PAGU-665471 format. One record per residue: x, y, z of N, C-alpha, C, O, CB in turn; residue in three letters. Coordinates in nm, 3 decimals. Glycine has a CB too. Example, Ala and Ser with C-alpha at 12.3 -4.5 7.8 and 13.67 -1.06 7.14 Angstrom:
+---------+---------+---------+---------+---------+---------+---------+---------+---------+---------+---------+---------+---------+---------+---------+------+
|    n_c1 |    n_c2 |    n_c3 |   ca_c1 |   ca_c2 |   ca_c3 |    c_c1 |    c_c2 |    c_c3 |    o_c1 |    o_c2 |    o_c3 |   cb_c1 |   cb_c2 |   cb_c3 | code |
+---------+---------+---------+---------+---------+---------+---------+---------+---------+---------+---------+---------+---------+---------+---------+------+
|   1.319 |  -0.569 |   0.780 |   1.230 |  -0.450 |   0.780 |   1.320 |  -0.330 |   0.780 |   1.424 |  -0.332 |   0.846 |   1.131 |  -0.447 |   0.905 |  ALA |
|   1.285 |  -0.225 |   0.708 |   1.367 |  -0.106 |   0.714 |   1.290 |   0.003 |   0.787 |   1.341 |   0.114 |   0.804 |   1.408 |  -0.060 |   0.572 |  SER |
+---------+---------+---------+---------+---------+---------+---------+---------+---------+---------+---------+---------+---------+---------+---------+------+
REM end
This chain:
+---------+---------+---------+---------+---------+---------+---------+---------+---------+---------+---------+---------+---------+---------+---------+------+
|    n_c1 |    n_c2 |    n_c3 |   ca_c1 |   ca_c2 |   ca_c3 |    c_c1 |    c_c2 |    c_c3 |    o_c1 |    o_c2 |    o_c3 |   cb_c1 |   cb_c2 |   cb_c3 | code |
+---------+---------+---------+---------+---------+---------+---------+---------+---------+---------+---------+---------+---------+---------+---------+------+
|   9.473 |   6.950 |   7.623 |   9.582 |   7.019 |   7.557 |   9.567 |   7.169 |   7.577 |   9.455 |   7.219 |   7.589 |   9.588 |   6.983 |   7.408 |  SER |
|   9.675 |   7.237 |   7.579 |   9.675 |   7.381 |   7.600 |   9.669 |   7.454 |   7.467 |   9.724 |   7.409 |   7.367 |   9.799 |   7.424 |   7.680 |  LYS |
|   9.601 |   7.567 |   7.468 |   9.598 |   7.653 |   7.350 |   9.715 |   7.750 |   7.362 |   9.724 |   7.823 |   7.461 |   9.460 |   7.730 |   7.336 |  ILE |
|   9.804 |   7.752 |   7.265 |   9.916 |   7.846 |   7.273 |   9.867 |   7.990 |   7.271 |   9.774 |   8.023 |   7.197 |  10.014 |   7.821 |   7.156 |  PRO |
|   9.928 |   8.078 |   7.351 |   9.885 |   8.218 |   7.356 |   9.889 |   8.288 |   7.220 |   9.803 |   8.370 |   7.191 |   9.971 |   8.294 |   7.454 |  PRO |
|   9.988 |   8.256 |   7.139 |   9.998 |   8.320 |   7.008 |   9.879 |   8.280 |   6.919 |   9.827 |   8.363 |   6.844 |  10.131 |   8.282 |   6.941 |  GLN |
|   9.838 |   8.155 |   6.928 |   9.723 |   8.109 |   6.849 |   9.595 |   8.179 |   6.894 |   9.512 |   8.215 |   6.811 |   9.708 |   7.956 |   6.861 |  GLU |
|   9.579 |   8.198 |   7.024 |   9.462 |   8.269 |   7.077 |   9.465 |   8.415 |   7.033 |   9.361 |   8.470 |   6.995 |   9.457 |   8.260 |   7.232 |  MET |
|   9.581 |   8.478 |   7.039 |   9.594 |   8.618 |   6.995 |   9.562 |   8.632 |   6.847 |   9.494 |   8.727 |   6.808 |   9.736 |   8.670 |   7.023 |  THR |
|   9.609 |   8.540 |   6.765 |   9.579 |   8.544 |   6.622 |   9.429 |   8.527 |   6.596 |   9.374 |   8.593 |   6.508 |   9.657 |   8.434 |   6.548 |  ASP |
|   9.363 |   8.440 |   6.672 |   9.219 |   8.420 |   6.655 |   9.142 |   8.547 |   6.693 |   9.045 |   8.583 |   6.626 |   9.171 |   8.302 |   6.740 |  ALA |
|   9.184 |   8.614 |   6.800 |   9.119 |   8.739 |   6.841 |   9.139 |   8.847 |   6.734 |   9.046 |   8.922 |   6.703 |   9.174 |   8.788 |   6.977 |  ILE |
|   9.259 |   8.855 |   6.679 |   9.285 |   8.953 |   6.573 |   9.200 |   8.924 |   6.450 |   9.152 |   9.018 |   6.385 |   9.434 |   8.953 |   6.535 |  LYS |
|   9.180 |   8.798 |   6.417 |   9.097 |   8.761 |   6.302 |   8.953 |   8.803 |   6.325 |   8.887 |   8.853 |   6.234 |   9.105 |   8.610 |   6.275 |  THR |
|   8.903 |   8.783 |   6.446 |   8.766 |   8.820 |   6.479 |   8.748 |   8.972 |   6.473 |   8.647 |   9.021 |   6.423 |   8.727 |   8.767 |   6.618 |  ILE |
|   8.847 |   9.045 |   6.524 |   8.836 |   9.191 |   6.532 |   8.884 |   9.263 |   6.406 |   8.885 |   9.386 |   6.404 |   8.913 |   9.240 |   6.650 |  LEU |
|   8.924 |   9.191 |   6.304 |   8.974 |   9.252 |   6.181 |   8.865 |   9.336 |   6.115 |   8.758 |   9.283 |   6.084 |   9.025 |   9.143 |   6.082 |  ASP |
|   8.887 |   9.467 |   6.094 |   8.784 |   9.553 |   6.037 |   8.744 |   9.515 |   5.895 |   8.633 |   9.549 |   5.852 |   8.831 |   9.696 |   6.039 |  PRO |
|   8.829 |   9.446 |   5.822 |   8.796 |   9.406 |   5.685 |   8.686 |   9.300 |   5.683 |   8.613 |   9.289 |   5.585 |   8.920 |   9.355 |   5.613 |  ALA |
|   8.675 |   9.222 |   5.789 |   8.577 |   9.113 |   5.795 |   8.446 |   9.152 |   5.864 |   8.354 |   9.071 |   5.870 |   8.638 |   8.995 |   5.866 |  ASN |
|   8.437 |   9.274 |   5.915 |   8.320 |   9.314 |   5.992 |   8.250 |   9.431 |   5.925 |   8.314 |   9.516 |   5.863 |   8.359 |   9.350 |   6.135 |  ARG |
|   8.118 |   9.436 |   5.938 |   8.048 |   9.553 |   5.891 |   8.026 |   9.649 |   6.008 |   8.020 |   9.607 |   6.124 |   7.914 |   9.515 |   5.825 |  LYS |
|   8.014 |   9.776 |   5.976 |   8.003 |   9.881 |   6.078 |   7.870 |   9.871 |   6.151 |   7.765 |   9.865 |   6.087 |   8.020 |  10.020 |   6.015 |  LYS |
|   7.874 |   9.869 |   6.284 |   7.754 |   9.862 |   6.368 |   7.733 |   9.995 |   6.438 |   7.828 |  10.073 |   6.454 |   7.766 |   9.747 |   6.471 |  ARG |
|   7.611 |  10.022 |   6.479 |   7.578 |  10.146 |   6.550 |   7.581 |  10.127 |   6.702 |   7.531 |  10.211 |   6.776 |   7.440 |  10.196 |   6.507 |  LYS |
|   7.640 |  10.018 |   6.748 |   7.650 |   9.990 |   6.890 |   7.783 |   9.919 |   6.915 |   7.846 |   9.869 |   6.823 |   7.529 |   9.902 |   6.939 |  PHE |
|   7.823 |   9.917 |   7.039 |   7.947 |   9.848 |   7.074 |   7.921 |   9.699 |   7.079 |   7.828 |   9.653 |   7.146 |   8.003 |   9.899 |   7.210 |  LYS |
|   8.003 |   9.625 |   7.010 |   7.989 |   9.480 |   7.007 |   8.074 |   9.417 |   7.116 |   8.174 |   9.475 |   7.160 |   8.028 |   9.425 |   6.868 |  GLU |
|   8.036 |   9.300 |   7.159 |   8.115 |   9.225 |   7.256 |   8.139 |   9.085 |   7.202 |   8.066 |   9.036 |   7.116 |   8.046 |   9.220 |   7.394 |  SER |
|   8.241 |   9.022 |   7.255 |   8.276 |   8.886 |   7.215 |   8.273 |   8.799 |   7.339 |   8.334 |   8.833 |   7.440 |   8.416 |   8.882 |   7.144 |  ILE |
|   8.203 |   8.689 |   7.332 |   8.199 |   8.592 |   7.443 |   8.284 |   8.472 |   7.405 |   8.280 |   8.425 |   7.291 |   8.052 |   8.549 |   7.475 |  ASP |
|   8.360 |   8.424 |   7.500 |   8.444 |   8.307 |   7.479 |   8.392 |   8.195 |   7.566 |   8.377 |   8.211 |   7.688 |   8.593 |   8.338 |   7.512 |  LEU |
|   8.364 |   8.082 |   7.505 |   8.318 |   7.966 |   7.579 |   8.420 |   7.855 |   7.561 |   8.461 |   7.824 |   7.449 |   8.176 |   7.921 |   7.532 |  GLN |
|   8.460 |   7.795 |   7.672 |   8.561 |   7.690 |   7.670 |   8.500 |   7.563 |   7.726 |   8.443 |   7.564 |   7.835 |   8.687 |   7.732 |   7.750 |  VAL |
|   8.510 |   7.455 |   7.652 |   8.465 |   7.324 |   7.699 |   8.587 |   7.245 |   7.743 |   8.686 |   7.235 |   7.670 |   8.386 |   7.247 |   7.588 |  ASN |
|   8.580 |   7.189 |   7.861 |   8.690 |   7.112 |   7.915 |   8.659 |   6.963 |   7.904 |   8.568 |   6.913 |   7.971 |   8.718 |   7.151 |   8.062 |  LEU |
|   8.732 |   6.893 |   7.820 |   8.712 |   6.750 |   7.803 |   8.799 |   6.674 |   7.902 |   8.908 |   6.718 |   7.936 |   8.743 |   6.706 |   7.658 |  LYS |
|   8.751 |   6.561 |   7.946 |   8.823 |   6.475 |   8.040 |   8.861 |   6.551 |   8.168 |   8.971 |   6.533 |   8.221 |   8.949 |   6.417 |   7.975 |  ASN |
|   8.771 |   6.635 |   8.216 |   8.793 |   6.712 |   8.338 |   8.687 |   6.672 |   8.439 |   8.568 |   6.693 |   8.416 |   8.790 |   6.866 |   8.309 |  TYR |
|   8.729 |   6.615 |   8.549 |   8.638 |   6.570 |   8.653 |   8.624 |   6.680 |   8.758 |   8.719 |   6.708 |   8.832 |   8.688 |   6.437 |   8.718 |  ASP |
|   8.507 |   6.744 |   8.764 |   8.487 |   6.855 |   8.856 |   8.483 |   6.811 |   9.001 |   8.509 |   6.892 |   9.090 |   8.360 |   6.929 |   8.821 |  VAL |
|   8.451 |   6.685 |   9.027 |   8.449 |   6.639 |   9.166 |   8.590 |   6.614 |   9.219 |   8.614 |   6.624 |   9.339 |   8.365 |   6.513 |   9.178 |  THR |
|   8.682 |   6.581 |   9.131 |   8.818 |   6.549 |   9.174 |   8.912 |   6.670 |   9.156 |   8.988 |   6.704 |   9.246 |   8.872 |   6.428 |   9.096 |  ARG |
|   8.905 |   6.732 |   9.040 |   8.993 |   6.846 |   9.010 |   8.916 |   6.975 |   9.037 |   8.827 |   7.011 |   8.960 |   9.044 |   6.841 |   8.862 |  ASP |
|   8.951 |   7.043 |   9.143 |   8.875 |   7.161 |   9.183 |   8.929 |   7.291 |   9.121 |   8.853 |   7.387 |   9.107 |   8.875 |   7.173 |   9.333 |  LYS |
|   9.055 |   7.295 |   9.086 |   9.112 |   7.421 |   9.040 |   9.189 |   7.402 |   8.911 |   9.245 |   7.296 |   8.884 |   9.202 |   7.480 |   9.146 |  ARG |
|   9.191 |   7.507 |   8.833 |   9.281 |   7.516 |   8.721 |   9.311 |   7.664 |   8.702 |   9.231 |   7.749 |   8.741 |   9.220 |   7.451 |   8.591 |  PHE |
|   9.423 |   7.695 |   8.643 |   9.464 |   7.834 |   8.631 |   9.519 |   7.860 |   8.492 |   9.574 |   7.772 |   8.427 |   9.567 |   7.870 |   8.737 |  ALA |
|   9.502 |   7.983 |   8.450 |   9.556 |   8.025 |   8.322 |   9.519 |   8.170 |   8.300 |   9.419 |   8.218 |   8.355 |   9.503 |   7.936 |   8.207 |  GLY |
|   9.596 |   8.239 |   8.223 |   9.565 |   8.378 |   8.194 |   9.614 |   8.413 |   8.055 |   9.705 |   8.351 |   8.001 |   9.628 |   8.472 |   8.300 |  SER |
|   9.552 |   8.513 |   7.999 |   9.587 |   8.561 |   7.866 |   9.562 |   8.710 |   7.864 |   9.453 |   8.755 |   7.899 |   9.505 |   8.488 |   7.754 |  LEU |
|   9.659 |   8.787 |   7.825 |   9.645 |   8.932 |   7.817 |   9.583 |   8.967 |   7.682 |   9.637 |   8.934 |   7.577 |   9.782 |   9.004 |   7.837 |  ARG |
|   9.468 |   9.035 |   7.687 |   9.401 |   9.075 |   7.565 |   9.473 |   9.194 |   7.503 |   9.537 |   9.271 |   7.574 |   9.254 |   9.109 |   7.592 |  LEU |
|   9.463 |   9.211 |   7.370 |   9.535 |   9.321 |   7.304 |   9.482 |   9.459 |   7.340 |   9.554 |   9.558 |   7.327 |   9.529 |   9.302 |   7.155 |  PRO |
|   9.357 |   9.468 |   7.384 |   9.298 |   9.597 |   7.419 |   9.243 |   9.589 |   7.560 |   9.194 |   9.484 |   7.603 |   9.187 |   9.637 |   7.319 |  HIS |
|   9.251 |   9.700 |   7.634 |   9.195 |   9.706 |   7.767 |   9.043 |   9.707 |   7.754 |   8.988 |   9.783 |   7.674 |   9.247 |   9.831 |   7.846 |  VAL |
|   8.975 |   9.624 |   7.832 |   8.829 |   9.611 |   7.819 |   8.756 |   9.739 |   7.859 |   8.671 |   9.787 |   7.784 |   8.779 |   9.495 |   7.904 |  CYS |
|   8.787 |   9.792 |   7.973 |   8.720 |   9.913 |   8.021 |   8.824 |  10.009 |   8.076 |   8.854 |  10.005 |   8.196 |   8.614 |   9.878 |   8.130 |  ARG |
|   8.881 |  10.095 |   7.992 |   8.990 |  10.180 |   8.040 |   8.946 |  10.287 |   8.139 |   9.028 |  10.331 |   8.220 |   9.055 |  10.245 |   7.924 |  PRO |
|   8.820 |  10.331 |   8.136 |   8.776 |  10.439 |   8.225 |   8.692 |  10.387 |   8.342 |   8.621 |  10.464 |   8.406 |   8.695 |  10.542 |   8.147 |  ARG |
|   8.700 |  10.260 |   8.370 |   8.621 |  10.201 |   8.478 |   8.676 |  10.245 |   8.613 |   8.798 |  10.244 |   8.635 |   8.619 |  10.047 |   8.467 |  MET |
|   8.587 |  10.284 |   8.703 |   8.626 |  10.323 |   8.838 |   8.568 |  10.223 |   8.936 |   8.459 |  10.170 |   8.915 |   8.578 |  10.467 |   8.872 |  LYS |
|   8.643 |  10.197 |   9.042 |   8.601 |  10.102 |   9.144 |   8.595 |  10.176 |   9.277 |   8.688 |  10.250 |   9.311 |   8.698 |   9.979 |   9.152 |  VAL |
|   8.488 |  10.157 |   9.351 |   8.474 |  10.218 |   9.484 |   8.476 |  10.107 |   9.589 |   8.427 |   9.996 |   9.565 |   8.343 |  10.302 |   9.494 |  ALA |
|   8.532 |  10.139 |   9.703 |   8.537 |  10.046 |   9.815 |   8.422 |  10.078 |   9.909 |   8.412 |  10.191 |   9.958 |   8.674 |  10.052 |   9.889 |  VAL |
|   8.335 |   9.981 |   9.934 |   8.225 |   9.999 |  10.029 |   8.277 |   9.952 |  10.164 |   8.310 |   9.834 |  10.181 |   8.095 |   9.921 |   9.985 |  ILE |
|   8.283 |  10.044 |  10.260 |   8.344 |  10.010 |  10.389 |   8.275 |  10.085 |  10.502 |   8.193 |  10.173 |  10.479 |   8.495 |  10.042 |  10.388 |  CYS |
|   8.311 |  10.047 |  10.624 |   8.261 |  10.118 |  10.740 |   8.357 |  10.233 |  10.772 |   8.461 |  10.247 |  10.708 |   8.244 |  10.023 |  10.862 |  ASP |
|   8.321 |  10.314 |  10.870 |   8.402 |  10.431 |  10.902 |   8.542 |  10.395 |  10.949 |   8.636 |  10.471 |  10.927 |   8.333 |  10.513 |  11.009 |  LEU |
|   8.557 |  10.279 |  11.012 |   8.687 |  10.235 |  11.061 |   8.785 |  10.213 |  10.946 |   8.901 |  10.252 |  10.956 |   8.672 |  10.107 |  11.144 |  GLN |
|   8.740 |  10.151 |  10.839 |   8.828 |  10.119 |  10.727 |   8.831 |  10.228 |  10.619 |   8.912 |  10.222 |  10.526 |   8.785 |   9.989 |  10.665 |  HIS |
|   8.742 |  10.327 |  10.632 |   8.735 |  10.433 |  10.530 |   8.862 |  10.516 |  10.527 |   8.911 |  10.552 |  10.420 |   8.614 |  10.523 |  10.555 |  GLU |
|   8.917 |  10.547 |  10.643 |   9.040 |  10.627 |  10.649 |   9.157 |  10.554 |  10.584 |   9.237 |  10.615 |  10.513 |   9.074 |  10.662 |  10.794 |  ASP |
|   9.167 |  10.426 |  10.607 |   9.275 |  10.346 |  10.549 |   9.264 |  10.343 |  10.397 |   9.364 |  10.357 |  10.326 |   9.273 |  10.202 |  10.606 |  VAL |
|   9.141 |  10.326 |  10.348 |   9.120 |  10.321 |  10.203 |   9.147 |  10.456 |  10.137 |   9.204 |  10.461 |  10.028 |   8.977 |  10.275 |  10.171 |  ALA |
|   9.107 |  10.565 |  10.203 |   9.131 |  10.699 |  10.147 |   9.280 |  10.731 |  10.144 |   9.327 |  10.796 |  10.050 |   9.056 |  10.806 |  10.227 |  LYS |
|   9.355 |  10.688 |  10.246 |   9.500 |  10.709 |  10.247 |   9.567 |  10.635 |  10.132 |   9.670 |  10.678 |  10.081 |   9.560 |  10.665 |  10.381 |  LYS |
|   9.507 |  10.522 |  10.092 |   9.561 |  10.444 |   9.981 |   9.519 |  10.501 |   9.845 |   9.560 |  10.451 |   9.741 |   9.517 |  10.299 |   9.992 |  ALA |
|   9.436 |  10.609 |   9.847 |   9.395 |  10.674 |   9.724 |   9.276 |  10.609 |   9.655 |   9.258 |  10.625 |   9.534 |   9.509 |  10.675 |   9.630 |  GLY |
|   9.195 |  10.538 |   9.730 |   9.078 |  10.471 |   9.672 |   8.953 |  10.554 |   9.692 |   8.943 |  10.632 |   9.786 |   9.060 |  10.332 |   9.734 |  MET |
|   8.856 |  10.536 |   9.602 |   8.725 |  10.597 |   9.617 |   8.647 |  10.512 |   9.716 |   8.641 |  10.390 |   9.701 |   8.650 |  10.610 |   9.479 |  ILE |
|   8.586 |  10.576 |   9.817 |   8.518 |  10.500 |   9.919 |   8.371 |  10.542 |   9.931 |   8.334 |  10.654 |   9.895 |   8.588 |  10.516 |  10.054 |  THR |
|   8.291 |  10.452 |   9.980 |   8.150 |  10.479 |  10.013 |   8.121 |  10.410 |  10.144 |   8.153 |  10.292 |  10.163 |   8.053 |  10.431 |   9.899 |  MET |
|   8.058 |  10.485 |  10.238 |   8.016 |  10.423 |  10.362 |   7.865 |  10.400 |  10.357 |   7.803 |  10.424 |  10.254 |   8.055 |  10.510 |  10.485 |  ASN |
|   7.808 |  10.354 |  10.465 |   7.665 |  10.319 |  10.465 |   7.576 |  10.442 |  10.443 |   7.471 |  10.431 |  10.380 |   7.627 |  10.252 |  10.597 |  MET |
|   7.617 |  10.559 |  10.494 |   7.539 |  10.681 |  10.473 |   7.540 |  10.719 |  10.325 |   7.437 |  10.761 |  10.272 |   7.595 |  10.797 |  10.559 |  GLU |
|   7.654 |  10.704 |  10.259 |   7.661 |  10.733 |  10.116 |   7.574 |  10.636 |  10.036 |   7.512 |  10.674 |   9.937 |   7.807 |  10.725 |  10.067 |  ASP |
|   7.570 |  10.510 |  10.079 |   7.487 |  10.411 |  10.011 |   7.339 |  10.445 |  10.026 |   7.262 |  10.426 |   9.932 |   7.516 |  10.271 |  10.065 |  MET |
|   7.298 |  10.494 |  10.143 |   7.157 |  10.533 |  10.165 |   7.123 |  10.651 |  10.076 |   7.014 |  10.655 |  10.019 |   7.131 |  10.568 |  10.314 |  LYS |
|   7.214 |  10.749 |  10.062 |   7.192 |  10.863 |   9.975 |   7.181 |  10.818 |   9.829 |   7.098 |  10.870 |   9.754 |   7.304 |  10.965 |   9.991 |  LYS |
|   7.263 |  10.723 |   9.792 |   7.261 |  10.672 |   9.656 |   7.127 |  10.603 |   9.625 |   7.074 |  10.616 |   9.515 |   7.378 |  10.575 |   9.634 |  LEU |
|   7.076 |  10.530 |   9.721 |   6.949 |  10.462 |   9.701 |   6.832 |  10.560 |   9.692 |   6.736 |  10.536 |   9.620 |   6.924 |  10.362 |   9.813 |  ASN |
|   6.840 |  10.673 |   9.767 |   6.734 |  10.772 |   9.763 |   6.737 |  10.855 |   9.637 |   6.632 |  10.884 |   9.579 |   6.743 |  10.861 |   9.883 |  LYS |
|   6.857 |  10.893 |   9.592 |   6.870 |  10.979 |   9.475 |   6.909 |  10.892 |   9.355 |   7.025 |  10.852 |   9.342 |   6.976 |  11.093 |   9.499 |  ASN |
|   6.815 |  10.864 |   9.269 |   6.839 |  10.774 |   9.155 |   6.921 |  10.839 |   9.044 |   6.967 |  10.770 |   8.953 |   6.708 |  10.726 |   9.098 |  LYS |
|   6.941 |  10.973 |   9.050 |   7.014 |  11.043 |   8.945 |   7.165 |  11.036 |   8.965 |   7.239 |  11.073 |   8.874 |   6.970 |  11.188 |   8.940 |  LYS |
|   7.213 |  10.992 |   9.079 |   7.358 |  10.985 |   9.105 |   7.424 |  10.878 |   9.027 |   7.545 |  10.860 |   9.038 |   7.385 |  10.965 |   9.249 |  LEU |
+---------+---------+---------+---------+---------+---------+---------+---------+---------+---------+---------+---------+---------+---------+---------+------+
REM end
């Protein structure tokens, strides 16, 4: 059976309700574990579903593309942060970066 999105959203709001939680000195995380009953992994290989969370998990997260010199120009034209093999060697040498 499917979990309705509204029911999942209500459960997340209940968990994150400030009235039910005490103040912590660290950022807390929530793990979701789903058990699939009557699901044969040898026969059914795929399933799909998505749910938009009420808050963005990592709003300031940056992603870099690791590429060779041939693809670096294409990625930079698309406005992506890139790293080539020379940059990776510098990163491994300088641990403060």
